[in-house]
N, C-alpha and C positions, 0 to 999 in steps of 0.2 A: 405834046410836052411830056417829058419823062421826069419823074420825081427823083431820079437817081442823082446823087450828089457825089460824083466820083472825085478821087483825089486830084485829078487835073482841074476840075472845076474849083476845088478849094484852093489849089495852087494859084489859079487865076485871081481868086478873090484876095489872096495875100500879096500877089505881085502887082496888081493894078492899084494905082493910088486913088482911083475914083471910078464911079459908074453913074449912069443916069438914073433918075428917080421918076419913072413914068407916072407915079401917083401924084407927084407934085407938078406935073405938066412940063417937065424938062424935055426938050426936043431930042429925038434920036441923034446920037453923035455928040451931044453935049456932055460935059462931065461936071460932076460936083463931088466934093469930098463926102465920104460916108458920114452919116450922123453919129453922134455919140451913142455908144452901146447902152449905157445906163439910162439915158433919156428915152430911147426907143423902148427899152424893156418896161419902163413905167407906163408909157402910153399904151403899149400893146396889152399889158395886163388889165388896165382900166377898160379897154375896149372889149376884151374877152369876158371880163366879169359882167359888164353891162349886157352882153349877148346872153350869157348864162342865166341872168336874172329875168330875161324877157322871152326865153324860148324853152321848149320842152321837146322830148322825143316820144315816140310811140311805145312807151314802157308798158302800157296796159296790154298791148298785143303780145309783147314778150313774156309778160307775166301769165297770160292766159291765151296761148296761141290759137287763133281761129283756124278752121279747116283751110288748108292750102296756103297758110301763112309762109311768106318767103324769107322771114328772119332778116329783113333789111331795115336799117335805121332810117327813120323819117323824122325830120325836125320841122317844127312849126312855131309860130309866135303865140304867146299867151294873150289871146284876145278873143272877144265874142264868146262862142260856145266853149272855147278852150281856156278861158280865163282862170278856171279853177284847177287846171292841171299842175302837177308838181314841176317847178322850174328846174332846169339842169343844174343850177348853182347848188341845189340841195342834194344832188346825186353824184356829181363828178368827184373824183379823187384827184389829189395833186402830188407832185413831186418837185422839189427844188433842185435845179441843175445849175451848177456854176459854169459860166462861160467867160473866157478871157477875150479882150478885144482882138488879139492876134488871131484867134480861131475864126473870126468872121471878117478878117481883113481890115480892121480898124486900127489906126495909129493913135492910140489914146493911152495916156499915162495913168492907168488905174489897174487894180488887181481884178479878182473875180467879180463878176456881176451875176447876181442870183436871177434866174429865170424860172417861172412857174409853168410846169407842164400839167395840163388838165387831161384826164383820161377816165374812161369808164368801160368796164367789161360788162356788156349788156347780156351776153350769153357765154357761159363757160363751155369750152370744148372739153373733150374727155381725154385729150392727149397731154402734151407737155408745154411748158413755157420756154421760149427761147432766151438766150442771152444776147447781148448787143453784138456778139461775134458770130452768131449762128446764121444759117440759111433758112429761109421760110418760103412756103408756097402760099401766096396770098392773092386776093383780089381787093381792089380798093376804089374809093371815090374821093377826090379832093375838091374842096370848095373854099371860097372866102367866107367871111362872117356874114356878108350880105346875100349869101346863097348862090352866087355865081360859081359855076364849075370851072376848074382849071385843068383837071386831069381825071381820068377814070380808066380802069381796066376791068371790064366785065367778066373776063376769064382769069382763072388762076395762073399766076406766073411765079417763077422762082426769083428771089431776091437774096443777095448776101448783105445782111444788115449793116456791116461796117461802111459800105459804100453809099448809104442812104442818109437822109436828114437826121441830125442828132436827136431831135425830139421824137421823130418817128421811131428810130431804133430803141430809144429809151422806153417809149410807151409799149412797144411790142412785148417787152419782157413781163408786162403785167397781164397779158392775155394768154390763153391756152389754146392749143391746136386741136384739130380732129385727129383721126387715125387713118392709116393707109387702107385698112379693111373697109372703110365706108366710102372710099373713092369710087365714083362711077363716071365712066367716060361715055358721053352721049354720042349718038350716030353722027351729029354735026361737028364733032370734035371738041365741043365744050365739055367741061367736067363739073362734078358736084361732089362735095364732101359733107355728108349729112350731119356728122357730129362735130363740125367745126366750131371754133370760137368766133364771137362777133364783138368788135370793140369800136369805141369812139374816142378820138383824141383831138385836142385843140392845142396848138403850139404857137408861142410868140415867134416873131421873125428871127430872133437871135438863136432859136433852135431850128430854124428853117433856112431860108435863103437870104435873110437880112437885106443887104443893099444890092445883091446880085440880081439883075434883070435879064441876064443872058438866056435864061430858060423861058422867058415870057411871063414870069411871075411878077406882080407889082411889088416894088420895093417896100420893105418894112411891113409886110402884110402878115397878120396872124393867119394860120391855116387850119382847116378842119379836115380830118380824114375819117372816113368810115371804112373799117377793115374787116374782112373775113379771113381768119387765120386757119389755113387748111392743114399744113404739115410743117414739121420742123426737122432739119438735119442738125443734130447736136454736134458740138465740138468741130465745127467747120474750120478747116485749115486752108486758108486762101493761097498761101505760098507753097504748100506741100512740104514744109520743112519738118513735119512730125509734131509740131506744137500747135494746139488749137488756138484760134484767134484770141479767145477770151483769156488765155494764159499769157498772151503777149501784151496785155495791159499792165505793164510793170508798175505804174504808179497808181493803179486802181481808181482812176478818175472817170472811167467809162468812155474814154476818148482814145482810140487806138492810134491816131495820127501823131501824137506827141511822144510816142514810145519808140525811140530810135537810138540804138547803142553803137552805131558806127563810129569808128575812131576819129574820122575827119570832123573835128569840132566846128571848124569854120564853115562847113557845109551842112550842119545839122538842120538849120532853119529851112534849107532848101530840100534836103533829102528826107526830112520828116514827113513831107507831103508825098514825094515820089517813092520813097523807100522806107517807110516805117517798118518796125520789126515784123508785123503781121504780113507784110508784102516782100520781105527780104529773106532770101534763102541762106544768107551768110550774115547773121545779125551783128557780128563784131568786125566784119570786113578783114578777117585774118587769112582769107583764101581757102579756108576749110569750111565746107557746108555745115550749117547748123545741124542737119540730120546726122552728121558723123560725130558731132560733139555731145549728143545726148544718147540716152539708152532707153529703149522701149521694150518691155517684156511681152510675153505671149498674150497676156491679158490686156495689153494696151497701156499699162502703167508707165509713166515717164519718170526717169531720174535724171538729175543734172550733175554729172561729175565735175569736181573742182580739183584739177590735177595739181595745181600749185598751192592749194590750201589758203588762198588769200580771201576767201569769202565770196568771190565772184565766180559763178559757174563758167565752165570752159566756153560755152556757146556765146557768152557775153563778154569774154575776157580775151582781148587780142594777144596778151602776153602768155596765155596758158599753152 
C-alpha cells in the first residue's frame, strides 16, 4: 500500500457517489453513501483521545538515549509496570484544520468541519521545517489505533507533500529535518541521516482517506504515522512554472487543490483536481506560459507584473 494521495485518487473520491465500508462489513462490490463528515469527525476525535489517554511512547529513551538507541518511536499501553508513565494526551500538540465535505467526496450541505490533528516532535532535527508544498526525504511507519500496521517504508524516500494526505502534510511542517552532511549510504544501499528529526502524528480520517477504501485502508479510520524527516527541498515547484508550490496557495488555506484560476468556470470543479495552479504551467489559460508572465531576478526573487493595472497579476489574468 502506498500512502500517496494523488490528485487522481482525490478526483475519484469526488466523482464516485459511494464506496464500500470494509469496517462495517460491507461486501466488496457493494456501495453505500459516504457518512456525514461532521459525524465521523466527532467519532474519530473521541477514539483518538481515548487512545492518547491510555498509551505512552518511549519518551525516557529519547530524553536519555541509551547506547545504541535507534531513535524509533515505540508505543505501549498504560498498564502493569507502565501504569505510571506519562500518557500521550499530556504530550501531544494539536492543530485545528478546516475541511469541507467536497474535499473528501461527500455531498453534504454544510460549511467547514473542524478536524483536530495531533502531532509531537519527539526529536528535533538540526535542519529546516518544510511547508505543505515542499519535497521531503522521509521514512515512515503507518498503523491503526489498535496497533495493526498498514504501511511502512524502512528506507528513506522522496515525497512531494502536496500529493500526500492532508493531515500528513500539515503535520510535517511542525517537524525539522536533518542535513545533507550527515547522510550516510550503507553498502547494502540503505541510508541513514544521523541528525534527522523524528515525529509522531495521529490524524482523523477526514485528514486521511475518509471513506476511500481503494488503497486497502479501512474506511473512516484514524491513522498513526511515525516519521523520520531526513531532508527538505524548499520551494518545490511541481509544474516548473517558476512559482513555488507554497506560493500557489492563493487562498492561504493550506490546500493546493482548490486554487485554480483557469478561465473555464464551468470546468473548475473538475480541473481543480486535474490542473490546480501548482500543477498548471498556464495558470490563467491564456495560451502564454506562466513562466513568461512573471519575472525572476538573479537572486531568485519573483515579481508579478500587472500590465493592465487592474490589480490582478498577468499570470492570473486572461485579459492582460
